[in-house]
N, C-alpha and C positions, 0 to 999 in steps of 0.2 A: 693848499689842498691836502687832504688826508689820503693815506694809502690804507686800504682795508685788507686784512689777511685772516682767513679762517684757520684756526689752529686747533690741534687735538685736545689741548688742555691749557688751563691758565691757573694762576696761583690759588684762587679761592673758589673756583667753579662758577664765577660770575659770567654774565653774558658778554661783557666787553671790557677790555683793559686798554687804556691809552698809553703809548710809549712815546716819549719825546727825547731825542738826542740833539745836542747843539749842532747847528749847521745842516740838519736834515729835516725833511718834512715829517710830521707826526704819523704814527702808524697805529691803527686800531686793530687789536687782536680779538676776533669774535670766536667764542667757544663753540667748537664743532659739535659738542654734545647737545647744544641748545639751538643751533642754527644750521640749516642746510645751505648748500651752495647758492641756490636761487635767492634765498632770503638774505644771505650775506651780501650778495651783489646789490640787492635792493637797499639794504641798510647803508652800504657804502655810498650809493648815489644820494640817499637822503641826508646823510651826514655832511657830504660835500656841498649839497644844494642849500643847506640851512645851517650856517655856523652857530646860530643861537640854540640849535638843538643840543649840541654838546654841552653848552652852559646849563641848559635846562636839566640835563642828566647828571650834572655835577662834574662833568669833564671839561677841561679847557685845553684847546689845541695850542 
């Protein structure tokens, strides 16, 4: 299961960045400039409900 966090900025101004650390669950950072709190919560639920969605977006958990 992924953890979703809304952050103020990310490296390239993209919508989402996936961070993976060995031994910990992956974390998705959602760009606060592009996503409000409500939308971030919805995206977090959708990413966790459909693991293939990450692959379709070019992200792999």
